[in-house]
C-alpha positions as a Markdown table, in Angstrom:
| # | Residue | x | y | z |
|---|---|---|---|---|
| 1 | Met | 44.1 | 146.8 | 64.2 |
| 2 | Asn | 44.5 | 143.6 | 62.2 |
| 3 | Ile | 47.3 | 143.7 | 59.7 |
| 4 | Arg | 44.9 | 143.1 | 56.8 |
| 5 | Asp | 43.1 | 146.3 | 57.7 |
| 6 | Lys | 46.3 | 148.3 | 57.1 |
| 7 | Lys | 46.5 | 150.4 | 53.9 |
| 8 | Phe | 49.7 | 148.7 | 52.8 |
| 9 | Tyr | 48.3 | 145.1 | 53.2 |
| 10 | Pro | 47.0 | 144.7 | 49.6 |
| 11 | Trp | 50.6 | 145.2 | 48.4 |
| 12 | Leu | 52.0 | 142.9 | 51.1 |
| 13 | Val | 49.7 | 140.2 | 49.8 |
| 14 | Val | 51.2 | 140.8 | 46.3 |
| 15 | Ala | 54.8 | 140.6 | 47.7 |
| 16 | Leu | 54.0 | 137.4 | 49.7 |
| 17 | Leu | 52.4 | 135.7 | 46.7 |
| 18 | Ala | 55.1 | 136.9 | 44.3 |
| 19 | Val | 57.6 | 134.7 | 46.3 |
| 20 | Val | 55.2 | 131.7 | 46.0 |
| 21 | Ser | 54.9 | 132.4 | 42.3 |
| 22 | Leu | 58.7 | 132.3 | 42.1 |
| 23 | Leu | 58.9 | 128.9 | 43.9 |
| 24 | Asn | 56.0 | 127.6 | 41.8 |
| 25 | Tyr | 57.9 | 128.1 | 38.5 |
| 26 | Leu | 61.3 | 127.5 | 39.9 |
| 27 | Asp | 60.4 | 124.0 | 41.1 |
| 28 | Arg | 58.6 | 123.0 | 37.9 |
| 29 | Gln | 61.0 | 124.7 | 35.4 |
| 30 | Met | 64.5 | 123.8 | 36.6 |
| 31 | Leu | 64.1 | 120.3 | 35.3 |
| 32 | Ala | 64.3 | 121.6 | 31.7 |
| 33 | Thr | 68.0 | 122.4 | 32.0 |
| 34 | Met | 69.1 | 119.5 | 34.2 |
| 35 | Arg | 68.9 | 116.6 | 31.8 |
| 36 | Pro | 72.6 | 116.3 | 31.1 |
| 37 | Tyr | 73.4 | 115.8 | 34.8 |
| 38 | Met | 70.4 | 113.6 | 35.7 |
| 39 | Met | 71.0 | 111.2 | 32.8 |
| 40 | Glu | 74.3 | 110.2 | 34.2 |
| 41 | Asp | 72.4 | 108.5 | 37.0 |
| 42 | Ile | 69.1 | 107.8 | 35.2 |
| 43 | Glu | 69.8 | 106.0 | 32.0 |
| 44 | Ala | 66.2 | 106.4 | 30.7 |
| 45 | Leu | 66.7 | 110.1 | 30.4 |
| 46 | Arg | 69.3 | 109.6 | 27.7 |
| 47 | Asp | 66.2 | 109.1 | 25.4 |
| 48 | Ile | 65.0 | 112.6 | 24.6 |
| 49 | Ala | 61.5 | 111.4 | 24.0 |
| 50 | Asn | 61.4 | 110.1 | 27.7 |
| 51 | Phe | 62.6 | 113.5 | 28.8 |
| 52 | Gly | 59.8 | 115.1 | 26.8 |
| 53 | Arg | 57.3 | 112.8 | 28.5 |
| 54 | Leu | 58.7 | 113.7 | 31.9 |
| 55 | Met | 58.1 | 117.3 | 31.3 |
| 56 | Ala | 54.7 | 116.8 | 29.6 |
| 57 | Ile | 53.1 | 114.6 | 32.3 |
| 58 | Phe | 53.3 | 117.5 | 34.7 |
| 59 | Leu | 51.5 | 119.7 | 32.1 |
| 60 | Trp | 48.8 | 117.1 | 31.3 |
| 61 | Val | 47.9 | 116.6 | 35.0 |
| 62 | Tyr | 48.1 | 120.3 | 35.7 |
| 63 | Ala | 45.8 | 121.0 | 32.8 |
| 64 | Phe | 43.1 | 118.5 | 33.8 |
| 65 | Met | 43.2 | 119.7 | 37.4 |
| 66 | Ser | 42.9 | 123.4 | 36.6 |
| 67 | Pro | 39.1 | 123.6 | 36.1 |
| 68 | Leu | 38.5 | 121.8 | 39.4 |
| 69 | Ser | 41.0 | 124.0 | 41.1 |
| 70 | Gly | 39.3 | 127.2 | 39.9 |
| 71 | Val | 35.9 | 126.0 | 41.1 |
| 72 | Ile | 37.3 | 125.1 | 44.5 |
| 73 | Ala | 39.2 | 128.4 | 44.9 |
| 74 | Asp | 35.9 | 130.3 | 44.3 |
| 75 | Arg | 34.3 | 128.4 | 47.2 |
| 76 | Ile | 36.8 | 127.9 | 50.0 |
| 77 | Asn | 39.5 | 129.9 | 51.9 |
| 78 | Arg | 42.2 | 130.7 | 49.3 |
| 79 | Lys | 44.9 | 131.3 | 52.0 |
| 80 | Trp | 45.0 | 127.7 | 53.1 |
| 81 | Leu | 44.5 | 126.4 | 49.6 |
| 82 | Ile | 47.7 | 128.3 | 48.6 |
| 83 | Ile | 49.6 | 127.1 | 51.6 |
| 84 | Phe | 48.8 | 123.4 | 51.3 |
| 85 | Ser | 49.6 | 123.6 | 47.5 |
| 86 | Leu | 53.0 | 125.1 | 48.3 |
| 87 | Met | 53.7 | 122.4 | 50.9 |
| 88 | Ile | 52.8 | 119.5 | 48.6 |
| 89 | Trp | 54.8 | 120.7 | 45.5 |
| 90 | Ser | 57.8 | 121.6 | 47.7 |
| 91 | Gly | 57.7 | 118.1 | 49.2 |
| 92 | Val | 57.6 | 116.6 | 45.8 |
| 93 | Thr | 60.6 | 118.7 | 44.7 |
| 94 | Leu | 62.6 | 117.5 | 47.7 |
| 95 | Leu | 61.7 | 113.8 | 46.8 |
| 96 | Met | 62.8 | 114.4 | 43.2 |
| 97 | Gly | 66.3 | 114.6 | 44.5 |
| 98 | Cys | 65.9 | 111.2 | 46.2 |
| 99 | Thr | 64.8 | 108.9 | 43.4 |
| 100 | Tyr | 66.7 | 107.3 | 40.4 |
| 101 | Asp | 63.7 | 105.6 | 38.8 |
| 102 | Ile | 62.1 | 107.2 | 35.8 |
| 103 | His | 58.7 | 105.8 | 36.7 |
| 104 | His | 58.9 | 107.2 | 40.2 |
| 105 | Met | 59.7 | 110.6 | 38.6 |
| 106 | Tyr | 56.7 | 110.3 | 36.4 |
| 107 | Ile | 54.5 | 109.8 | 39.5 |
| 108 | Leu | 56.2 | 112.7 | 41.4 |
| 109 | Arg | 55.8 | 115.1 | 38.4 |
| 110 | Gly | 52.1 | 114.1 | 38.2 |
| 111 | Ile | 51.6 | 114.9 | 41.9 |
| 112 | Met | 53.4 | 118.2 | 41.4 |
| 113 | Gly | 50.9 | 118.9 | 38.5 |
| 114 | Val | 48.0 | 118.4 | 40.9 |
| 115 | Ser | 49.3 | 120.6 | 43.7 |
| 116 | Glu | 50.6 | 123.5 | 41.5 |
| 117 | Ala | 47.3 | 123.6 | 39.6 |
| 118 | Phe | 45.5 | 124.9 | 42.7 |
| 119 | Tyr | 47.9 | 127.9 | 43.2 |
| 120 | Ile | 47.6 | 130.3 | 40.2 |
| 121 | Pro | 43.7 | 130.6 | 40.0 |
| 122 | Ala | 43.5 | 131.2 | 43.8 |
| 123 | Ala | 46.4 | 133.6 | 43.9 |
| 124 | Leu | 45.3 | 135.7 | 40.9 |
| 125 | Ser | 41.7 | 136.0 | 42.2 |
| 126 | Leu | 42.9 | 136.9 | 45.7 |
| 127 | Val | 45.1 | 139.7 | 44.4 |
| 128 | Ala | 42.3 | 140.9 | 42.0 |
| 129 | Asp | 40.0 | 141.1 | 45.0 |
| 130 | Tyr | 42.5 | 143.2 | 47.0 |
| 131 | His | 43.2 | 145.5 | 44.1 |
| 132 | Asn | 39.8 | 146.4 | 42.5 |
| 133 | Gly | 40.7 | 149.8 | 41.1 |
| 134 | His | 43.2 | 151.2 | 38.6 |
| 135 | Thr | 46.1 | 149.3 | 40.3 |
| 136 | Arg | 44.8 | 145.9 | 39.3 |
| 137 | Ser | 47.0 | 145.3 | 36.2 |
| 138 | Ile | 50.2 | 146.5 | 37.9 |
| 139 | Ala | 49.4 | 144.4 | 41.0 |
| 140 | Val | 48.8 | 141.3 | 38.9 |
| 141 | Gly | 52.0 | 142.2 | 37.0 |
| 142 | Ala | 53.9 | 142.3 | 40.3 |
| 143 | Leu | 52.5 | 138.9 | 41.3 |
| 144 | Thr | 53.3 | 137.5 | 37.8 |
| 145 | Ser | 56.9 | 138.9 | 38.0 |
| 146 | Gly | 57.6 | 136.2 | 40.6 |
| 147 | Ile | 56.8 | 133.6 | 37.9 |
| 148 | Tyr | 59.5 | 135.0 | 35.6 |
| 149 | Leu | 62.0 | 135.4 | 38.4 |
| 150 | Gly | 61.4 | 131.7 | 39.2 |
| 151 | Gln | 61.9 | 130.9 | 35.6 |
| 152 | Ala | 65.2 | 132.8 | 35.5 |
| 153 | Ile | 66.5 | 131.2 | 38.6 |
| 154 | Gly | 65.3 | 127.8 | 37.3 |
| 155 | Gly | 67.8 | 128.2 | 34.5 |
| 156 | Phe | 70.6 | 128.0 | 37.0 |
| 157 | Gly | 69.4 | 124.4 | 37.9 |
| 158 | Ala | 72.1 | 123.2 | 35.4 |
| 159 | Thr | 74.7 | 125.5 | 36.9 |
| 160 | Leu | 74.0 | 124.4 | 40.5 |
| 161 | Ser | 73.9 | 120.7 | 39.4 |
| 162 | Ala | 77.3 | 121.1 | 37.8 |
| 163 | Phe | 78.7 | 122.8 | 40.9 |
| 164 | Ala | 77.1 | 120.5 | 43.5 |
| 165 | Ser | 74.6 | 117.8 | 42.2 |
| 166 | Trp | 71.2 | 117.5 | 40.7 |
| 167 | Gln | 70.0 | 115.8 | 43.9 |
| 168 | Phe | 71.2 | 118.7 | 46.0 |
| 169 | Thr | 69.4 | 121.2 | 43.7 |
| 170 | Phe | 66.0 | 119.5 | 44.0 |
| 171 | Gln | 66.4 | 118.9 | 47.8 |
| 172 | Ser | 67.5 | 122.5 | 48.7 |
| 173 | Phe | 64.7 | 124.2 | 46.8 |
| 174 | Gly | 62.1 | 121.8 | 48.1 |
| 175 | Leu | 63.2 | 122.5 | 51.7 |
| 176 | Leu | 63.0 | 126.3 | 51.0 |
| 177 | Gly | 59.4 | 126.0 | 50.0 |
| 178 | Leu | 58.4 | 124.1 | 53.1 |
| 179 | Val | 60.0 | 126.7 | 55.3 |
| 180 | Tyr | 58.2 | 129.6 | 53.4 |
| 181 | Ala | 54.8 | 127.8 | 53.8 |
| 182 | Val | 55.2 | 128.4 | 57.6 |
| 183 | Ile | 55.9 | 132.2 | 57.0 |
| 184 | Leu | 52.9 | 132.4 | 54.7 |
| 185 | Ala | 50.6 | 130.8 | 57.3 |
| 186 | Val | 51.4 | 133.7 | 59.7 |
| 187 | Leu | 51.2 | 136.7 | 57.3 |
| 188 | Leu | 48.7 | 135.8 | 54.6 |
| 189 | His | 45.0 | 136.4 | 55.1 |
| 190 | Glu | 41.9 | 135.8 | 53.0 |
| 191 | Lys | 40.0 | 138.9 | 51.8 |
| 192 | Lys | 37.1 | 139.7 | 54.1 |
| 193 | Gly | 33.8 | 138.3 | 52.9 |
| 194 | His | 35.2 | 135.8 | 50.5 |
| 195 | Ser | 34.4 | 132.6 | 52.5 |
| 196 | Ala | 31.0 | 133.9 | 53.5 |
| 197 | Ala | 30.0 | 135.2 | 50.0 |
| 198 | Ala | 31.1 | 132.1 | 48.1 |
| 199 | Pro | 28.4 | 129.7 | 49.4 |
| 200 | Ala | 25.8 | 132.4 | 48.9 |
| 201 | Ala | 26.9 | 132.9 | 45.3 |
| 202 | Ala | 27.0 | 129.1 | 44.8 |
| 203 | Gly | 23.4 | 129.0 | 46.1 |
| 204 | Lys | 22.4 | 131.6 | 43.5 |
| 205 | Ser | 23.9 | 129.6 | 40.7 |
| 206 | Lys | 22.5 | 126.4 | 42.2 |
| 207 | Ser | 25.7 | 124.4 | 41.4 |
| 208 | Gly | 29.3 | 124.5 | 40.2 |
| 209 | Lys | 28.1 | 123.0 | 36.9 |
| 210 | Ser | 25.6 | 125.8 | 36.3 |
| 211 | Ala | 28.3 | 128.4 | 37.1 |
| 212 | Ile | 30.6 | 126.8 | 34.6 |
| 213 | Trp | 27.7 | 126.7 | 32.1 |
| 214 | Met | 27.2 | 130.4 | 32.6 |
| 215 | Leu | 30.8 | 131.0 | 31.7 |
| 216 | Leu | 30.8 | 128.8 | 28.7 |
| 217 | Arg | 27.8 | 130.7 | 27.2 |
| 218 | His | 29.9 | 133.9 | 27.1 |
| 219 | Thr | 31.6 | 134.8 | 23.8 |
| 220 | Ala | 34.5 | 136.5 | 25.7 |
| 221 | Leu | 35.5 | 133.2 | 27.4 |
| 222 | Trp | 35.8 | 131.4 | 24.0 |
| 223 | Val | 38.0 | 134.1 | 22.6 |
| 224 | Met | 40.2 | 134.0 | 25.8 |
| 225 | Leu | 40.4 | 130.2 | 25.6 |
| 226 | Phe | 41.6 | 130.4 | 22.0 |
| 227 | Tyr | 44.3 | 133.0 | 22.6 |
| 228 | Phe | 45.3 | 131.4 | 25.9 |
| 229 | Ala | 45.9 | 128.1 | 24.0 |
| 230 | Ala | 47.6 | 129.8 | 21.1 |
| 231 | Leu | 50.1 | 131.7 | 23.4 |
| 232 | Asn | 50.8 | 128.7 | 25.5 |
| 233 | Leu | 52.1 | 126.8 | 22.4 |
| 234 | Pro | 55.2 | 129.0 | 21.9 |
| 235 | Gly | 55.2 | 129.9 | 25.6 |
| 236 | Trp | 56.0 | 126.3 | 26.6 |
| 237 | Val | 58.3 | 125.7 | 23.6 |
| 238 | Thr | 60.5 | 128.6 | 24.7 |
| 239 | Lys | 60.5 | 127.3 | 28.3 |
| 240 | Asn | 60.9 | 123.6 | 27.8 |
| 241 | Trp | 62.7 | 123.2 | 24.4 |
| 242 | Met | 64.7 | 126.3 | 23.5 |
| 243 | Pro | 67.7 | 125.5 | 25.8 |
| 244 | Thr | 68.0 | 122.1 | 24.2 |
| 245 | Met | 67.5 | 123.5 | 20.7 |
| 246 | Ile | 70.2 | 126.2 | 21.2 |
| 247 | Ser | 72.6 | 123.7 | 22.7 |
| 248 | Asp | 72.2 | 121.2 | 19.9 |
| 249 | Asn | 72.1 | 123.7 | 17.0 |
| 250 | Leu | 75.0 | 125.9 | 18.2 |
| 251 | Gly | 77.0 | 123.3 | 20.0 |
| 252 | Met | 77.0 | 125.1 | 23.3 |
| 253 | Lys | 77.1 | 123.5 | 26.8 |
| 254 | Met | 73.9 | 123.4 | 28.7 |
| 255 | Asp | 75.3 | 124.9 | 31.9 |
| 256 | Ile | 76.0 | 128.0 | 29.8 |
| 257 | Val | 72.9 | 127.9 | 27.6 |
| 258 | Gly | 70.4 | 127.2 | 30.4 |
| 259 | Pro | 71.1 | 130.3 | 32.5 |
| 260 | Met | 71.7 | 132.5 | 29.4 |
| 261 | Trp | 68.4 | 131.6 | 27.7 |
| 262 | Thr | 66.1 | 131.4 | 30.8 |
| 263 | Val | 67.5 | 134.7 | 32.3 |
| 264 | Thr | 67.0 | 136.4 | 28.9 |
| 265 | Leu | 63.5 | 135.2 | 28.5 |
| 266 | Ala | 62.4 | 135.6 | 32.1 |
| 267 | Met | 63.8 | 139.0 | 32.7 |
| 268 | Ser | 62.4 | 140.4 | 29.5 |
| 269 | Ser | 59.0 | 138.9 | 30.6 |
| 270 | Phe | 59.6 | 140.4 | 34.0 |
| 271 | Ala | 60.0 | 143.8 | 32.3 |
| 272 | Gly | 57.0 | 143.1 | 30.1 |
| 273 | Val | 54.5 | 142.5 | 33.0 |
| 274 | Phe | 55.4 | 145.8 | 34.6 |
| 275 | Leu | 55.3 | 147.6 | 31.2 |
| 276 | Gly | 52.0 | 146.0 | 30.3 |
| 277 | Gly | 50.6 | 146.7 | 33.7 |
| 278 | Trp | 51.6 | 150.3 | 33.7 |
| 279 | Ile | 50.3 | 150.9 | 30.2 |
| 280 | Ser | 47.0 | 149.1 | 30.8 |
| 281 | Asp | 46.2 | 150.9 | 34.1 |
| 282 | Arg | 46.6 | 154.2 | 32.3 |
| 283 | Trp | 44.9 | 153.2 | 29.0 |
| 284 | Val | 41.7 | 152.1 | 30.8 |
| 285 | Lys | 41.4 | 155.7 | 32.1 |
| 286 | Lys | 40.8 | 156.7 | 28.5 |
| 287 | Thr | 38.9 | 153.7 | 27.2 |
| 288 | Val | 37.3 | 150.6 | 28.8 |
| 289 | Arg | 39.1 | 148.5 | 26.2 |
| 290 | Gly | 42.6 | 149.7 | 27.3 |
| 291 | Arg | 43.5 | 146.3 | 28.7 |
| 292 | Ile | 42.3 | 144.6 | 25.5 |
| 293 | Phe | 44.5 | 146.9 | 23.4 |
| 294 | Thr | 47.6 | 146.3 | 25.7 |
| 295 | Ser | 47.1 | 142.6 | 25.6 |
| 296 | Ala | 46.7 | 142.6 | 21.8 |
| 297 | Ala | 49.9 | 144.7 | 21.4 |
| 298 | Gly | 51.7 | 142.0 | 23.4 |
| 299 | Leu | 50.4 | 139.3 | 21.1 |
| 300 | Gly | 51.6 | 141.3 | 18.1 |
| 301 | Met | 55.2 | 141.3 | 19.4 |
| 302 | Ile | 55.2 | 137.5 | 19.7 |
| 303 | Ile | 55.0 | 137.0 | 15.9 |
| 304 | Pro | 58.3 | 138.7 | 14.9 |
| 305 | Ala | 59.9 | 137.1 | 17.9 |
| 306 | Leu | 59.0 | 133.6 | 16.7 |
| 307 | Val | 60.3 | 134.4 | 13.2 |
| 308 | Leu | 63.7 | 135.4 | 14.8 |
| 309 | Leu | 63.8 | 132.2 | 16.8 |
| 310 | Leu | 62.9 | 130.1 | 13.8 |
| 311 | Phe | 65.1 | 131.5 | 11.1 |
| 312 | Ser | 68.2 | 132.7 | 12.9 |
| 313 | Gly | 71.3 | 130.6 | 13.3 |
| 314 | Gln | 73.2 | 133.2 | 15.3 |
| 315 | Leu | 73.1 | 133.5 | 19.0 |
| 316 | Trp | 72.6 | 137.3 | 19.2 |
| 317 | Met | 69.5 | 137.1 | 17.0 |
| 318 | Ile | 68.1 | 134.2 | 19.0 |
| 319 | Leu | 68.6 | 136.3 | 22.2 |
| 320 | Ala | 67.0 | 139.3 | 20.5 |
| 321 | Gly | 64.0 | 137.1 | 19.6 |
| 322 | Gly | 63.9 | 136.0 | 23.3 |
| 323 | Ile | 63.8 | 139.6 | 24.5 |
| 324 | Val | 61.0 | 140.6 | 22.1 |
| 325 | Phe | 59.1 | 137.4 | 23.0 |
| 326 | Gly | 59.4 | 138.0 | 26.7 |
| 327 | Ile | 58.3 | 141.6 | 26.7 |
| 328 | Gly | 55.3 | 140.7 | 24.5 |
| 329 | Phe | 54.3 | 137.7 | 26.5 |
| 330 | Gly | 54.6 | 139.7 | 29.8 |
| 331 | Met | 52.3 | 142.4 | 28.4 |
| 332 | Tyr | 49.7 | 139.8 | 27.5 |
| 333 | Asp | 50.1 | 137.7 | 30.6 |
| 334 | Thr | 49.7 | 140.6 | 33.1 |
| 335 | Asn | 46.3 | 141.5 | 31.6 |
| 336 | Asn | 44.6 | 138.1 | 31.6 |
| 337 | Met | 43.0 | 138.3 | 35.1 |
| 338 | Pro | 42.2 | 142.0 | 34.8 |
| 339 | Ile | 40.4 | 141.3 | 31.5 |
| 340 | Ile | 38.5 | 138.4 | 33.2 |
| 341 | Cys | 37.4 | 140.9 | 35.9 |
| 342 | Gln | 35.9 | 143.1 | 33.2 |
| 343 | Phe | 33.6 | 140.2 | 32.0 |
| 344 | Phe | 32.9 | 138.1 | 35.1 |
| 345 | Pro | 32.2 | 138.8 | 38.8 |
| 346 | Ser | 34.5 | 137.8 | 41.7 |
| 347 | Arg | 32.6 | 134.6 | 42.5 |
| 348 | Ser | 33.5 | 133.0 | 39.1 |
| 349 | Arg | 37.0 | 134.5 | 38.3 |
| 350 | Ala | 39.1 | 131.6 | 39.7 |
| 351 | Thr | 36.8 | 129.2 | 37.9 |
| 352 | Cys | 37.2 | 131.1 | 34.7 |
| 353 | Tyr | 41.0 | 131.1 | 35.0 |
| 354 | Gly | 41.0 | 127.5 | 35.9 |
| 355 | Ile | 39.2 | 126.7 | 32.6 |
| 356 | Met | 41.6 | 128.8 | 30.7 |
| 357 | Asn | 44.5 | 127.1 | 32.4 |
| 358 | Phe | 43.1 | 123.7 | 31.4 |
| 359 | Val | 43.1 | 124.7 | 27.7 |
| 360 | Gly | 46.4 | 126.6 | 27.8 |
| 361 | Ile | 48.4 | 124.0 | 29.7 |
| 362 | Ala | 46.9 | 121.2 | 27.6 |
| 363 | Ala | 48.1 | 123.0 | 24.5 |
| 364 | Gly | 51.5 | 123.4 | 26.2 |
| 365 | Ala | 51.7 | 119.7 | 27.1 |
| 366 | Leu | 50.7 | 118.7 | 23.5 |
| 367 | Ile | 53.3 | 121.0 | 21.9 |
| 368 | Thr | 56.0 | 119.8 | 24.4 |
| 369 | Glu | 55.5 | 116.2 | 23.1 |
| 370 | Val | 54.9 | 117.1 | 19.5 |
| 371 | Leu | 58.0 | 119.2 | 19.2 |
| 372 | Gly | 60.1 | 116.4 | 20.7 |
| 373 | Tyr | 59.0 | 114.1 | 17.8 |
| 374 | Ala | 59.3 | 116.9 | 15.3 |
| 375 | Met | 62.9 | 117.5 | 16.3 |
| 376 | Glu | 63.6 | 113.8 | 15.8 |
| 377 | Gly | 61.9 | 113.9 | 12.4 |
| 378 | Gly | 63.3 | 117.2 | 11.3 |
| 379 | Tyr | 60.0 | 119.0 | 10.7 |
| 380 | Gln | 60.2 | 121.5 | 13.6 |
| 381 | Thr | 59.9 | 124.4 | 11.1 |
| 382 | Ser | 56.3 | 123.4 | 10.3 |
| 383 | Val | 55.5 | 123.5 | 14.1 |
| 384 | Phe | 56.8 | 127.0 | 14.4 |
| 385 | Val | 54.9 | 128.3 | 11.4 |
| 386 | Ala | 51.7 | 126.8 | 12.8 |
| 387 | Met | 52.3 | 128.6 | 16.1 |
| 388 | Ile | 52.9 | 131.9 | 14.3 |
| 389 | Ala | 49.6 | 131.6 | 12.5 |
| 390 | Ala | 47.7 | 130.8 | 15.7 |
| 391 | Val | 49.1 | 133.9 | 17.5 |
| 392 | Ala | 48.2 | 136.1 | 14.5 |
| 393 | Val | 44.6 | 134.8 | 14.5 |
| 394 | Ser | 44.4 | 135.3 | 18.3 |
| 395 | Ala | 45.3 | 139.0 | 18.0 |
| 396 | Ile | 42.6 | 139.5 | 15.4 |
| 397 | Leu | 39.9 | 137.7 | 17.5 |
| 398 | Glu | 40.8 | 139.6 | 20.6 |
| 399 | Leu | 40.4 | 143.0 | 18.9 |
| 400 | Arg | 37.3 | 142.0 | 17.1 |
| 401 | Phe | 35.2 | 140.4 | 19.8 |
| 402 | Met | 36.5 | 141.5 | 23.2 |
| 403 | Arg | 34.3 | 144.5 | 24.0 |
| 404 | Pro | 33.8 | 145.0 | 27.8 |
| 405 | His | 31.3 | 147.5 | 29.2 |
| 406 | Thr | 32.9 | 148.0 | 32.6 |
| 407 | Leu | 36.3 | 147.9 | 34.4 |
| 408 | Asp | 35.1 | 145.7 | 37.2 |
| 409 | Met | 32.1 | 143.3 | 36.6 |
| 410 | Thr | 30.2 | 142.9 | 39.9 |
| 411 | Asp | 26.9 | 141.1 | 40.8 |
| 412 | Glu | 25.4 | 144.5 | 41.3 |
| 413 | Tyr | 26.3 | 145.5 | 37.7 |
| 414 | Leu | 24.9 | 142.3 | 36.4 |
| 415 | Asn | 21.6 | 142.9 | 38.3 |
| 416 | Asp | 21.4 | 146.4 | 36.8 |
| 417 | Leu | 21.9 | 145.0 | 33.3 |
| 418 | Ala | 19.1 | 142.4 | 33.9 |
| 419 | Ile | 16.7 | 145.2 | 35.1 |
| 420 | Glu | 17.6 | 147.2 | 32.0 |
| 421 | Glu | 16.9 | 144.2 | 29.7 |
| 422 | Gln | 13.6 | 143.5 | 31.4 |
| 423 | Ala | 12.6 | 147.1 | 31.0 |
């Protein structure tokens, strides 16, 4: 019997991809805490605006590649797409430890943005296909937990750089990813029927363009796009700028602040994805909107968390804000793909998430640059207030307009609806 026919295999897929998720966020995120050590060798990084651009270029490239990556993931073997993506961004991470030119780093971060954009839509849709019952949210939560573990370990980039060097930090984690890609090639398998069904589905929709047009005509997508963008604003601020803001405002060393903040935020998000998955998988047994309500509850927690981060000058209150933010963000994050599954069939889910990623990451790239200038000009309070307002509107829109009719949208369900409408 093939290993993918075993009963445990859907959970093995989750475990395998959770490690890739860890490497995905670790490799992109550890840069946020390593500036004090890198700028000793790269003078251009002494300018905080240059550092903001270095972080933002990854996000802009990642954003613009996301719609294409989703379309491709819906049409080809997702196993090899994931493996090749992992190999490329791991190679880039290794090379980051070998360059001292800021322009070369811009190029490498851009290539990382291309490669990493192909991972998340493919991984989420693959896990959603393996878990199509009441385990979907908790399975996606377990996959997503790797992201937050990677974020937490990424916070130790500064610590490892202080102990060894920033070059060693990049090179060691890049090599680790290349080795894991070999393991993944042996153990990971595509869901049966995906590669064969995708061309047929593409034939039904005539083209990728018409498939995207079908998505864009759906009200649910526009609501998801809005709250995905709104949540990525504070999401990327907390990842990219909070360590610097805490270090500057409280006069603490980055090798202490980096791990402290990233571990606090990441581990609370780690708890949030499992809490949100557990609640959601049980709530949908009582109402088809259970995942919507769980997601909206997470959005609601973000608002007081941002208030704490904005108006507190004490470390314990900032960390409390980080805990509330992380739990709320995790509850929201773990339900995104399961909610997509309630509105769109399997053949368009990666495409849908790719479009959402484009909007959300573009918002993250924008806020990463804007907050850098706001900190120089002293008007960061206005930026935080705007983010709070956007999150509040998101929760209202989600509760008002997100009204699914099924837990798992399928082509058969769509056909039944079309027959009912014709009758």
